[in-house]
Every structure is written in structure tokens, then in C-alpha cells.
C-alpha positions as CSV (number, residue, x, y, z in Angstrom):
1,X,89.2,81.4,100.9
2,X,87.4,83.7,98.3
3,X,89.4,84.8,95.2
4,X,90.9,88.1,95.7
5,X,90.5,90.4,92.8
6,X,89.7,93.5,94.9
7,X,93.5,94.8,94.5
8,X,94.6,93.8,91.1
9,X,93.7,97.0,89.7
10,X,92.5,100.4,91.0
11,X,89.6,100.8,88.5
12,X,87.1,103.8,88.1
13,X,83.7,103.0,89.6
14,X,81.2,104.9,87.6
15,X,79.8,104.3,84.4
16,X,80.9,106.3,81.4
17,X,77.8,108.7,81.6
18,X,78.1,109.2,85.3
19,X,81.9,109.7,85.2
20,X,81.3,112.4,82.7
21,X,78.9,114.1,84.9
22,X,81.4,114.0,87.7
23,X,84.2,115.3,85.7
24,X,82.1,118.2,84.4
25,X,81.3,119.2,87.8
26,X,84.6,118.8,89.5
27,X,87.6,119.1,87.1
28,X,88.8,121.4,84.3
29,X,88.7,120.2,80.6
30,X,92.5,119.7,80.8
31,X,92.2,117.5,83.8
32,X,89.3,115.6,82.2
33,X,91.7,114.0,79.9
34,X,93.4,112.1,82.4
35,X,90.6,111.7,84.9
36,X,89.8,113.3,88.3
37,X,92.6,113.1,91.0
38,X,90.8,114.9,93.8
39,X,87.2,115.5,94.9
40,X,86.5,119.2,95.3
41,X,84.1,121.0,97.7
42,X,81.6,121.9,95.2
43,X,78.4,120.8,97.2
44,X,76.6,122.9,99.8
45,X,77.1,121.7,103.4
46,X,74.4,124.2,104.7
47,X,71.8,122.7,102.2
48,X,72.8,119.1,102.9
49,X,70.2,116.4,103.4
50,X,69.9,115.5,107.0
51,X,67.9,112.5,108.2
52,X,67.6,109.7,110.4
53,X,66.6,106.1,109.7
54,X,66.5,103.0,111.9
55,X,67.9,99.8,110.4
56,X,66.6,96.4,111.3
57,X,69.5,94.2,112.6
58,X,67.3,91.0,112.4
59,X,68.4,90.3,116.1
60,X,66.5,90.5,119.2
61,X,69.2,91.2,121.8
62,X,66.9,92.6,124.4
63,X,64.6,89.8,124.2
64,X,61.3,91.9,123.7
65,X,59.9,89.8,121.1
66,X,60.8,92.1,118.1
67,X,64.0,92.7,116.2
68,X,66.2,95.5,117.1
69,X,66.6,98.7,115.2
70,X,69.6,100.8,115.3
71,X,69.6,104.6,114.8
72,X,71.4,105.8,111.7
73,X,72.1,109.7,111.1
74,X,72.9,110.6,107.7
75,X,74.2,113.8,106.3
76,X,74.6,113.8,102.5
77,X,75.0,116.4,99.6
78,X,71.7,117.4,98.1
79,X,72.9,118.0,94.6
80,X,74.0,114.6,93.4
81,X,70.4,113.3,93.8
82,X,68.9,116.0,91.9
83,X,71.4,115.3,89.2
84,X,70.8,111.4,89.1
85,X,74.1,110.5,90.7
86,X,74.8,108.4,93.6
87,X,77.4,109.0,96.2
88,X,79.8,106.8,98.4
89,X,79.5,106.6,102.2
90,X,82.0,107.4,105.1
91,X,80.6,105.6,108.1
92,X,81.5,105.6,111.8
93,X,79.7,103.3,114.3
94,X,80.1,103.4,117.8
95,X,78.7,103.7,121.4
96,X,80.0,107.3,122.4
97,X,77.8,109.6,120.4
98,X,75.6,110.3,123.5
99,X,77.3,108.9,126.5
100,X,80.8,110.0,126.3
101,X,81.4,112.2,123.3
102,X,83.9,112.0,120.5
103,X,87.2,113.8,119.8
104,X,89.5,116.0,121.8
105,X,86.4,118.2,122.5
106,X,84.1,115.3,123.5
107,X,81.5,116.4,121.0
108,X,78.2,114.7,121.0
109,X,75.4,114.5,118.4
110,X,72.8,117.1,118.5
111,X,69.3,117.1,117.0
112,X,66.6,119.5,115.7
113,X,63.1,119.4,116.7
114,X,62.3,116.7,114.0
115,X,65.0,114.4,115.3
116,X,67.4,115.0,112.4
117,X,71.1,115.5,113.3
118,X,72.4,119.0,113.5
119,X,75.9,118.4,114.8
120,X,77.8,115.3,113.8
121,X,81.0,115.0,116.0
122,X,84.3,115.5,114.4
123,X,85.2,116.9,111.0
124,X,84.3,114.1,108.7
125,X,80.8,115.5,107.6
126,X,82.0,119.0,107.4
127,X,85.0,118.1,105.0
128,X,83.8,115.3,103.0
129,X,79.9,115.9,102.4
130,X,81.0,119.0,100.3
131,X,83.3,116.8,98.2
132,X,80.4,114.4,97.3
133,X,80.4,111.9,100.1
134,X,77.7,111.1,102.5
135,X,78.5,110.6,106.2
136,X,76.7,108.1,108.3
137,X,76.8,107.9,112.0
138,X,75.7,104.7,113.5
139,X,74.7,104.3,117.2
140,X,75.5,100.7,118.3
141,X,72.7,98.6,119.6
142,X,71.8,99.5,123.2
143,X,73.2,102.9,122.8
144,X,71.7,106.4,122.4
145,X,68.6,106.2,120.4
146,X,69.1,102.4,119.1
147,X,67.2,99.3,120.4
148,X,69.0,96.3,121.8
149,X,72.0,95.5,124.1
150,X,75.7,96.3,124.0
151,X,77.8,93.0,124.0
152,X,81.2,94.6,123.6
153,X,82.3,93.5,120.3
154,X,80.0,90.5,119.8
155,X,77.1,89.8,117.3
156,X,75.0,92.7,118.5
157,X,77.8,95.2,118.2
158,X,79.0,93.9,114.8
159,X,75.4,93.4,113.4
160,X,74.6,97.1,114.3
161,X,77.1,98.3,111.7
162,X,77.0,95.4,109.2
163,X,73.3,95.7,108.8
164,X,73.8,99.3,107.8
165,X,76.3,98.5,105.2
166,X,73.6,95.7,104.0
167,X,71.1,98.5,103.9
168,X,73.3,100.8,101.9
169,X,73.7,97.9,99.4
170,X,70.0,97.1,99.2
171,X,70.2,93.9,101.5
172,X,68.6,95.2,104.7
173,X,65.6,97.2,105.7
174,X,65.4,100.5,107.4
175,X,62.4,102.6,108.7
176,X,61.9,106.4,109.2
177,X,61.0,105.9,112.8
178,X,62.1,103.5,115.4
179,X,58.8,101.8,115.9
180,X,56.9,102.7,112.7
181,X,56.4,100.7,109.5
182,X,57.2,103.3,106.8
183,X,60.4,102.0,105.0
184,X,63.3,104.1,104.2
185,X,65.3,103.4,101.1
186,X,69.0,104.3,100.2
187,X,68.7,104.9,96.6
188,X,70.9,107.9,96.8
189,X,74.1,105.8,97.5
190,X,76.2,103.4,95.4
191,X,76.8,101.3,98.3
192,X,80.3,101.9,98.4
193,X,81.4,102.3,102.0
194,X,84.4,103.2,104.0
195,X,84.2,102.8,107.8
196,X,86.5,105.0,110.2
197,X,86.7,105.2,113.9
198,X,88.9,105.4,116.9
199,X,89.1,102.9,119.7
200,X,85.8,101.0,120.1
201,X,84.6,102.7,116.8
202,X,87.6,101.6,115.1
203,X,87.3,98.1,116.6
204,X,83.7,97.9,115.0
205,X,85.4,98.7,111.6
206,X,87.7,95.9,112.1
207,X,84.8,93.5,113.2
208,X,82.7,94.3,110.2
209,X,85.5,94.1,107.8
210,X,86.2,90.5,109.3
211,X,82.7,89.6,108.2
212,X,83.6,90.0,104.5
213,X,80.4,92.1,104.0
214,X,79.9,93.1,100.4
215,X,80.1,97.0,99.8
216,X,82.6,97.7,102.4
217,X,85.6,98.9,100.5
218,X,87.9,100.3,103.0
219,X,88.4,100.6,106.8
220,X,90.5,103.2,108.7
221,X,90.8,101.8,112.3
222,X,92.5,104.3,114.7
223,X,93.8,102.7,118.1
224,X,91.4,99.8,117.5
225,X,91.2,96.6,119.2
226,X,91.8,93.4,117.0
227,X,90.9,90.8,119.7
228,X,88.9,91.6,122.6
229,X,90.6,88.9,124.8
230,X,93.9,91.0,124.3
231,X,92.1,93.8,125.6
232,X,91.4,92.3,128.7
233,X,94.2,89.7,129.1
234,X,97.7,88.8,128.1
235,X,98.2,85.1,128.1
236,X,96.2,84.7,131.2
237,X,97.4,87.8,133.1
238,X,94.7,90.4,133.8
239,X,95.2,93.7,132.4
240,X,92.2,95.3,134.3
241,X,90.3,94.5,137.3
242,X,86.8,94.1,135.5
243,X,85.5,92.5,132.5
244,X,83.2,93.5,129.5
245,X,80.1,93.6,131.6
246,X,81.4,96.6,133.3
247,X,82.0,98.3,130.0
248,X,78.7,97.3,128.5
249,X,77.0,98.9,131.5
250,X,79.2,102.0,131.1
251,X,77.7,102.8,127.6
252,X,74.4,101.3,127.7
253,X,71.4,103.7,127.3
254,X,68.9,103.8,130.2
255,X,66.5,101.6,128.2
256,X,69.1,99.0,127.7
257,X,70.2,98.9,131.2
258,X,66.6,98.1,132.2
259,X,66.3,95.5,129.5
260,X,69.7,93.8,129.1
261,X,70.2,91.8,132.4
262,X,70.5,88.6,130.4
263,X,73.4,90.0,128.2
264,X,75.2,91.2,131.2
265,X,75.1,87.8,132.7
266,X,76.4,86.2,129.6
267,X,79.2,88.7,129.6
268,X,80.1,87.8,133.2
269,X,79.8,84.1,132.5
270,X,81.8,84.1,129.4
271,X,84.7,86.2,130.5
272,X,85.9,84.5,133.8
273,X,88.6,86.3,135.6
274,X,90.9,83.3,135.4
275,X,91.9,84.6,131.9
276,X,90.9,81.3,130.3
277,X,90.0,81.7,126.7
278,X,86.3,80.9,126.1
279,X,83.7,80.9,123.2
280,X,83.1,84.6,124.1
281,X,86.7,85.4,123.3
282,X,86.7,83.3,120.1
283,X,83.6,85.3,118.8
284,X,85.4,88.7,119.5
285,X,88.7,87.6,117.8
286,X,88.9,89.3,114.5
287,X,92.4,88.3,113.7
288,X,91.4,84.6,113.2
289,X,88.6,86.0,110.7
290,X,91.0,88.0,108.8
291,X,90.8,85.7,105.7
292,X,87.3,86.9,104.9
293,X,88.4,90.5,104.7
294,X,87.9,92.2,101.2
295,X,88.3,95.7,102.4
296,X,91.7,97.6,102.3
297,X,93.0,98.7,105.8
298,X,94.7,101.9,106.8
299,X,95.7,101.3,110.4
300,X,96.8,104.1,112.8
301,X,98.1,103.4,116.3
302,X,100.0,104.9,119.1
303,X,103.3,103.0,120.1
304,X,102.9,104.1,123.6
305,X,99.1,103.5,123.8
306,X,98.4,101.9,127.2
307,X,94.8,101.8,126.8
308,X,94.3,99.8,123.4
309,X,98.0,98.5,123.6
310,X,100.3,97.8,120.5
311,X,99.5,94.0,121.1
312,X,96.6,94.8,118.9
313,X,98.7,95.6,115.9
314,X,101.4,93.0,115.3
315,X,98.9,90.0,115.1
316,X,96.4,92.0,113.0
317,X,98.9,93.6,110.6
318,X,100.6,90.1,109.9
319,X,97.1,88.4,109.4
320,X,96.3,91.1,106.7
321,X,99.5,90.4,105.0
322,X,99.0,86.6,105.0
323,X,95.5,87.2,103.3
324,X,96.6,89.6,100.8
325,X,94.8,92.8,102.1
326,X,96.0,96.1,100.9
327,X,97.5,97.9,103.9
328,X,98.7,101.1,105.0
329,X,99.9,102.1,108.5
330,X,100.7,105.2,110.6
331,X,102.5,104.6,113.9
332,X,103.0,107.5,116.3
333,X,104.9,107.9,119.5
334,X,101.9,109.1,121.4
335,X,99.4,107.3,123.6
336,X,95.6,106.9,122.8
337,X,95.6,110.0,120.3
338,X,93.8,110.6,117.1
339,X,96.1,111.5,114.2
340,X,94.0,114.8,113.8
341,X,95.5,115.7,116.9
342,X,99.1,114.9,115.8
343,X,99.8,115.9,112.4
344,X,96.4,117.5,111.4
345,X,97.0,118.9,107.9
346,X,99.0,115.8,106.7
347,X,96.1,113.6,108.2
348,X,93.4,115.4,106.5
349,X,95.1,115.3,103.2
350,X,96.1,111.8,103.4
351,X,92.7,110.6,104.6
352,X,91.1,112.6,101.8
353,X,93.3,110.9,99.1
354,X,92.7,107.5,100.6
355,X,88.9,107.9,100.3
356,X,89.0,109.4,96.9
357,X,91.0,106.4,95.9
358,X,89.1,103.7,97.6
359,X,85.7,105.0,97.2
360,X,85.7,107.2,94.1
361,X,88.3,105.1,92.2
362,X,90.7,108.1,91.5
363,X,94.2,107.2,90.5
364,X,96.0,109.7,92.8
365,X,99.0,107.6,93.7
366,X,98.2,107.1,97.2
367,X,98.5,103.2,96.7
368,X,102.1,103.8,95.4
369,X,103.3,105.7,98.3
370,X,105.2,104.2,101.2
371,X,103.1,101.9,103.2
372,X,104.3,103.1,106.7
373,X,104.6,106.6,108.3
374,X,106.5,106.3,111.6
375,X,107.0,109.2,114.1
376,X,110.6,108.7,115.0
377,X,110.6,111.8,117.7
378,X,107.9,114.4,118.5
379,X,106.6,115.8,115.1
380,X,109.5,114.2,113.1
381,X,108.2,111.3,110.8
382,X,109.8,108.9,108.5
383,X,108.5,106.4,106.0
384,X,109.1,102.9,105.0
385,X,108.1,101.4,101.6
386,X,107.2,98.3,103.4
387,X,106.7,97.3,107.0
388,X,108.5,96.0,108.9
389,X,111.3,97.2,106.4
390,X,113.0,94.6,104.1
391,X,116.2,93.2,105.6
392,X,114.6,92.9,109.1
393,X,115.6,89.7,110.7
394,X,114.8,88.0,114.1
395,X,117.8,88.0,116.4
396,X,118.0,85.8,119.4
397,X,119.4,87.9,122.2
398,X,120.6,86.1,125.6
399,X,121.0,87.2,129.0
400,X,124.2,86.7,130.9
401,X,125.5,86.9,134.2
402,X,127.0,90.2,135.4
403,X,129.2,91.1,138.5
404,X,126.3,91.9,140.5
405,X,123.0,90.2,141.4
406,X,120.2,91.1,139.0
407,X,122.6,93.2,136.8
408,X,123.7,91.2,133.8
409,X,124.7,91.4,130.0
410,X,122.6,91.0,126.9
411,X,124.4,89.5,123.7
412,X,124.4,86.5,121.2
413,X,126.2,84.0,123.6
414,X,124.1,81.7,125.7
415,X,124.3,82.6,129.3
416,X,124.7,80.4,132.5
417,X,123.6,80.6,135.9
418,X,120.4,82.0,137.5
419,X,119.0,85.3,138.7
420,X,116.3,85.6,141.3
421,X,113.6,88.3,142.0
422,X,110.5,88.8,144.1
423,X,107.3,90.1,142.7
424,X,106.5,93.6,144.1
425,X,103.1,94.9,142.8
426,X,104.1,98.4,144.0
427,X,106.9,98.8,141.2
428,X,106.8,98.5,137.5
429,X,108.6,99.1,134.3
430,X,109.7,102.7,135.0
431,X,111.0,101.7,138.3
432,X,112.9,98.8,136.8
433,X,114.3,100.7,134.0
434,X,115.4,103.7,136.3
435,X,117.4,101.2,138.4
436,X,118.6,98.8,135.6
437,X,122.2,99.2,136.7
438,X,121.6,98.6,140.4
439,X,120.7,95.5,142.3
440,X,117.0,95.6,143.3
441,X,114.9,92.6,144.7
442,X,112.1,93.2,142.3
443,X,113.6,92.5,138.9
444,X,116.5,91.2,136.7
445,X,117.9,93.4,134.1
446,X,120.5,92.7,131.2
447,X,122.1,95.2,128.9
448,X,124.3,95.5,125.9
449,X,127.3,97.8,126.0
450,X,126.9,101.3,124.5
451,X,126.1,100.8,120.9
452,X,128.7,101.9,118.5
453,X,126.1,102.0,115.6
454,X,122.3,102.6,115.8
455,X,119.9,99.7,115.9
456,X,116.4,99.7,114.6
457,X,113.8,97.5,116.1
458,X,110.9,96.9,113.8
459,X,108.1,94.6,114.4
460,X,107.0,92.1,117.3
461,X,109.4,90.6,119.7
462,X,109.0,87.6,122.0
463,X,110.7,86.6,125.2
464,X,111.1,83.1,126.4
465,X,111.9,82.5,130.0
466,X,112.5,79.4,132.2
467,X,111.6,80.1,135.9
468,X,111.1,78.5,139.1
469,X,108.3,79.8,141.3
470,X,107.9,79.6,145.1
471,X,104.1,79.8,145.0
472,X,101.2,78.4,143.1
473,X,100.5,81.6,141.2
474,X,102.9,84.0,139.4
475,X,102.7,86.7,136.7
476,X,105.6,87.9,134.5
477,X,106.4,90.9,132.6
478,X,109.4,91.4,130.0
479,X,110.3,95.0,128.6
480,X,112.9,96.2,126.1
481,X,114.2,99.4,127.1
482,X,116.4,102.1,125.2
483,X,118.9,103.3,127.8
484,X,119.9,106.8,127.0
485,X,118.7,110.3,126.9
486,X,116.0,111.5,124.6
487,X,113.2,114.0,124.3
488,X,109.8,112.0,123.7
489,X,106.1,112.6,123.8
490,X,104.8,112.3,127.3
491,X,102.4,109.5,127.1
492,X,101.8,109.1,130.5
493,X,100.4,112.6,130.9
494,X,96.7,112.8,131.1
495,X,96.5,114.0,127.3
496,X,98.8,111.1,126.5
497,X,101.3,113.3,124.4
498,X,99.5,116.4,123.5
499,X,98.8,119.8,124.7
500,X,95.5,121.4,123.5
501,X,95.9,125.1,122.6
502,X,93.3,127.9,122.4
503,X,93.5,128.6,118.7
504,X,91.3,126.8,116.3
505,X,91.7,125.7,112.6
506,X,88.9,124.8,110.3
507,X,88.6,121.6,108.1
508,X,85.6,121.9,106.1
509,X,82.5,123.9,106.0
510,X,80.3,124.9,109.1
511,X,76.8,125.7,109.9
512,X,75.5,127.6,113.1
513,X,74.9,124.2,114.7
514,X,78.1,122.4,113.5
515,X,81.4,124.1,113.4
516,X,84.3,122.6,111.5
517,X,86.8,124.5,113.6
518,X,88.8,122.6,116.2
519,X,91.4,123.7,118.8
520,X,94.9,123.1,117.6
521,X,97.4,120.9,119.6
522,X,101.2,120.6,120.0
523,X,103.4,117.7,121.3
524,X,103.6,117.5,125.2
525,X,107.4,116.3,125.6
526,X,109.4,115.0,128.4
527,X,113.3,114.7,128.6
528,X,114.1,111.2,129.8
529,X,117.1,108.9,130.6
530,X,115.3,105.8,129.2
531,X,112.5,104.8,126.9
532,X,110.5,101.6,127.3
533,X,109.9,100.6,123.8
534,X,108.1,97.2,124.0
535,X,106.3,95.3,126.7
536,X,104.6,91.9,127.3
537,X,103.0,90.0,130.1
538,X,101.9,86.6,130.9
539,X,100.4,84.4,133.9
540,X,103.0,81.4,134.4
541,X,100.0,79.2,134.9
542,X,99.4,79.4,131.1
543,X,102.8,77.9,130.5
544,X,101.2,74.8,128.7
545,X,98.5,76.5,126.9
546,X,97.6,80.0,125.8
547,X,93.9,79.0,126.3
548,X,93.8,77.8,129.8
549,X,95.9,78.2,133.1
550,X,96.6,76.0,135.9
551,X,98.1,76.1,139.3
552,X,101.8,75.9,139.6
553,X,104.1,73.5,141.7
554,X,106.3,75.5,143.8
555,X,110.1,74.7,143.1
556,X,109.1,73.2,139.7
557,X,110.7,74.9,136.6
558,X,108.3,76.1,133.8
559,X,109.1,77.8,130.4
560,X,106.7,80.2,128.8
561,X,106.9,82.7,125.9
562,X,105.8,86.4,126.6
563,X,104.6,88.1,123.4
564,X,105.9,91.7,123.3
565,X,104.1,94.3,121.4
566,X,105.3,95.6,117.9
567,X,107.1,98.6,117.8
568,X,109.4,100.6,115.4
569,X,112.2,102.3,117.4
570,X,115.9,103.3,116.7
571,X,118.2,102.8,119.6
572,X,121.0,105.5,118.7
573,X,124.7,104.9,118.8
574,X,125.9,105.5,122.5
575,X,122.7,104.2,123.9
576,X,122.3,100.7,125.5
577,X,119.6,98.1,124.7
578,X,118.2,96.4,127.7
579,X,116.0,93.4,128.5
580,X,114.2,93.4,131.9
581,X,112.2,90.6,133.4
582,X,109.9,91.2,136.4
583,X,106.9,90.2,138.2
584,X,103.7,92.4,138.3
585,X,104.0,95.5,136.1
586,X,102.4,98.3,138.2
587,X,99.2,99.7,136.7
588,X,99.6,97.7,133.6
589,X,98.7,94.1,134.9
590,X,97.1,92.9,138.1
591,X,99.1,91.1,140.5
592,X,98.8,87.3,141.2
593,X,97.0,85.9,144.3
594,X,100.6,85.0,145.9
595,X,103.7,86.9,146.2
596,X,106.1,84.9,144.4
597,X,110.0,84.6,144.3
598,X,111.1,83.5,140.9
599,X,114.5,82.1,139.8
600,X,115.3,82.7,136.1
601,X,117.4,80.1,134.4
602,X,119.7,82.2,132.1
603,X,120.7,79.3,129.9
604,X,117.1,78.8,128.8
605,X,116.0,82.4,128.6
606,X,116.3,84.5,125.4
607,X,114.5,87.3,123.6
608,X,113.7,87.2,119.8
609,X,114.1,90.8,118.6
610,X,113.2,92.0,115.0
611,X,116.3,94.1,114.0
612,X,116.7,95.8,110.8
613,X,120.0,94.1,109.3
614,X,119.5,91.1,111.6
615,X,122.1,89.5,113.5
616,X,124.9,91.2,111.7
617,X,123.6,94.6,112.5
618,X,123.6,93.5,116.1
619,X,127.1,92.3,116.0
620,X,128.4,95.6,114.4
621,X,126.7,97.8,116.7
622,X,128.0,96.0,119.7
623,X,131.5,95.3,118.6
624,X,134.1,97.2,120.7
625,X,131.5,98.2,123.2
626,X,132.6,97.8,126.8
627,X,130.4,97.0,129.9
628,X,128.9,100.2,131.2
629,X,129.9,101.5,134.7
630,X,127.2,101.7,137.3
631,X,124.9,104.5,136.7
632,X,125.6,107.7,139.0
633,X,121.8,108.0,139.4
634,X,118.4,106.8,138.3
635,X,117.7,106.8,134.6
636,X,114.4,108.6,134.7
637,X,111.5,108.0,132.2
638,X,108.3,109.4,131.7
639,X,105.9,109.2,134.6
640,X,104.2,106.2,136.0
641,X,101.4,104.8,133.9
642,X,98.2,106.4,134.9
643,X,95.8,103.8,136.6
644,X,94.6,101.7,133.9
645,X,91.3,102.5,132.0
646,X,88.7,100.0,131.4
647,X,87.2,102.0,128.5
648,X,88.6,101.7,124.9
649,X,88.1,105.5,124.2
650,X,87.2,107.9,123.7
651,X,90.5,109.0,125.5
652,X,92.7,111.9,124.5
653,X,92.5,113.3,121.1
654,X,89.5,111.4,120.0
């Protein structure tokens, strides 16, 4: 593992002469005594240099006999180059610039007659270019104006962006045209690069950081994938009815669709619908490569994101911690939504300070602030100095028999007996939770009594079950539910927790072709009787191996652990905590080939749940509680999850 000196100090990055020039331009004489703390909009956005180059990836994805070039659109301030100063780069690399649009208003790049970018989607260039940054938008191989083929998180995708970081640092070659021989240099930059992006774009930031490329100082992945296997499967259970070949075809340019049949075949062959892990998935697992990361990471995710699910957060966050990576995290209660559309002013200010610190070396204190910002309820945010908080302990909770079939208890004592349910693909977690206090044939539910004190879940849970199936195939789901009234972001609404308003606010400078003004949003809320706070799924055929499944023997018992997504949720006093085990979670996993009935062995079933305060906190919160009476009616939640999408973005709010 490389020696890590990146975070031992937060040091100025310029030479004394260059720093003096920056100070003279940006700060008052009094401030100059302590150094700059904030980059200011002193450069002209209207006069910014706008240019395009094509960077050689040194790969030939489309097999045409020449290495692929990816299109790179650049907006950078004109004044620093005239003054002999170099600027850092904020970069977003992705497939959506022409096919699908970016942001809540689905913006695409537009160009002038010379082929130079006029409008760059989102506010990054409008806001940061006047403050002395260059903004670079990269079309992944096989998309828009780039050569090559999309391979959905593989070497072609990753090299599309890594080669640009190399070029910015003098290690790769770029040209002024797609097919010409005139080279383009990057002498205007100091090479210090920060990558940002939502969904697939943020995934590319994760992937490039995992190569350890020199010059990439920080990444800001928003709703991003950390392992592509976990986008398509959960321990063998399919989350979607298609694979990466469909996704590649969805974003490929017309040229790529005509040339990339071989890549499509590789995606089909390498991603079997059995859910077995293959070399294709290993190549696209960035968690396993976290030891190479030298960049800092500012991670943002929605805890109710059912597109890029929270399963991508826990393993990635833990791997970053194990490898000493500087980290910061925001967790919202929305779905697949950009923070620009959740808490806009705070987001822009925080991102500005983050890039100033990471790319300009300004000592502005952002590294000494709480690591985590967590949305506790719509528009109400709290912080944690570390995440999960200190004092969080894993508590083993065990289901017990109740007085009615399928309606049991949840506590610290080992249960006994069995519960039986039959997979019904027409029903899912919202149905199960609404009927948790009633016997239904499709699930087994276990609840605490009403809590006497609040309980905070913070981190990743797992549920180990021992079940006996009646068929050769079976899928399992486990959910943790907060039973009690609340007002939440309606993440199952089409916009996943926001409402877009007619009024606009402006974030940076505008030109006639590129406005910095965007429609405002507010929270889309719902009043509910329960909230699903964490989920996990598995194919029981993967009981012996996460990598490979096998047919089941009907009547034989199997033990398997379901990994539940990370969360941070407070169950208030008076509410109950529930564990529900079922079969197919409608619209969130696909059903098995058979329709199994499963018998759950309660003595060999348990949930390991991260609770702030550990076992003692759970014991205090459940002391004196009495078993609840049957509910008078259903505990309604948000609407059913919408039909599962197969596209990681652009999605609502970005």
C-alpha cells in the first residue's frame, strides 16, 4: 500500500510568487496576513476561454484500428493565463451530456459554429470559473462526440476520464480535432483536479479515484455506484430484468451503436442473469480497489434512493475509512436527488469551501467541521462529528413467537419455533409493513413494544435467517421498519421527494447562451404510519457463496445473511421497531422461477443492528414496554416503489 502523506497537512499549493499574485488579486491587505480563505468571482465568465480537445485514451474499444479519442469541453478564466498563473480543474465525466441531459431541468451541452461549448449543464462552470477554476466536461467513450464504446463502468469508461486527468498533468496526448494531428496542451492548469458528478458521473469519479491516478485531489460522488454488481444484483437476487448491455445501448451514440457489437456481446456474456459474480463484475468493483485512493471523498446520497441504492454507501464508506481516506458525507431523506435541489444555498457554499480547500489549499476550516450532515426530517438537518457516531454498537435482535401466526416479537432473547410464509411477487415492503400487526400469508413480522426512549440506527445492518424452502429456487427480503406516524419526503413520487417551483435563483455568472439561474424546489412530503428505513435481499441459492448460486433441495434448511443498506434513522419514543422477512419485494427485486413457501427457524434467525448506545440503549428503550394491541387499520406508508429503473441517472434533481 502506498505511503499516505496526502492528509497529514493542508498545505498551500502555490509558490511564494504565485501565492502573492493570487493574494493581490483576491484579498484585502489585512486578509493577506493570514492567507486567503475564499476564492472570489474576480474573473470574467463572459470572456472565458471556451475550447474543445480530444484526449487519446490509448485504447481501441470499437476495434477500428486506431486508439479512441474522447471529447473534452473546457471553460476556463482568461485572465490567469495572461498573468502567468495556472488554475485547478473541476471535472465531470459522464454519458448524459447529449443523450439524456443533466440536472433537474435536463440540460444538454450546446455548441457554437466552431464546435466550442456555449452551454455547459449545471452551475459548476458559471459559479467556479469566475473564482479561478477551469471546468471540464468529458463525454465518455462511445457517447456524444467521443470515439469508442460504452462498457458500463469498465476500462473504456474509466480510462475516458483517467486519460483526461493524465493529460491535465502532462502524461497524455490531446488533439484539437477528433481526427487531426495538431496537438493541444494543458499549460494553463496546475493539474490539480477535483471530479464531481451524480449517478453514473459520480460513479466514474469513484472509479477514477480507485486507480490512484496522480493529480486527482478530491472527488464529490453524488448518488454514485461503488460496485456495479450491487447495482444489478444483491447476493444473487436480480434487482432489474436486464443487464449492462441494455444500459450501454441506451447511452451509446449512433456511431457507437454501429461499431460496438463486440462490446455488447462481452457485456451479455460477462453478466449472466444467474447473478453469479464474474470477472466483469470484479473489474467494476471499486470497493476492492479503495486501497489505491489518494483523493479525498465528499460523498452525498439519498437514504431512500431506490435507483442507486444505499447498498453502495456502507461498503464504500467503510473501505475509505480502512484506507485512511479523508471523508465527508451528506445523507438526505430523499431518493435519487441532487443536493442542489435539497438545500441549495448550503450546498453551494459547502462545495465552494470544499474545492477551495482541496484544490487551492485554503485553510478555511472545512476539514475541521463535522464529518456528516444528516437530514433527520424534511429540511431539518443535524450533524455528527464522526459517522457512524461514537458509541454506536452492533446489537443482535432476535424474533420471537407471538400469539398469532406471522405476528411476533423483537427483542434480545433467542426465540423458538417457526413461522411460515409464501412468496407473493404481487406484494412488497409497503404491503408487509402496513399489515405488520395482522396475519398475512406473504410475510413474517416481528416488532418491539412501543419505545420508552428514542433509538438511533446508524450504519449497516445484516439479517441472518435459517429457512426451509419447498422449491429449488427462492428469493428473500428483509426490512427494518419504524412503526409510527411521521412526515417524510415522498421518495416514491416521480420527483423522489421534491417539487419544482416556477421561481428561479442564480448561482454564478450568466451569458446569453448559458444561464446560471435554476428553478427552485421544495420538499414533497407525505404523512405516513410507517417508514421503511433499511432493506436487503438475497437469492437463497447463494447461501454457500456470495459469488455463485446453486439449486436448492426442497425440505432442507439453509442459512444465509442478507446485507441491509446503511442508514441513519431515529425511531422516536412511542414508535416501534419492526423486522419483516418476506420473499419477493415487489418492484425492488425480481421473483424466482418458482413460488416457494418458506419456513423460518426463529432460534437461528437474528438481526445485527447498529444502535447508538448499543445493547444498553436498546434495553432502556424497551424497558416497561408492553406488546401492542392489533392495529385498528393499515399503517400506511409512502406509495409503492415505482417500476424499477435500469438507468443510474439522470433522475430527479440531477
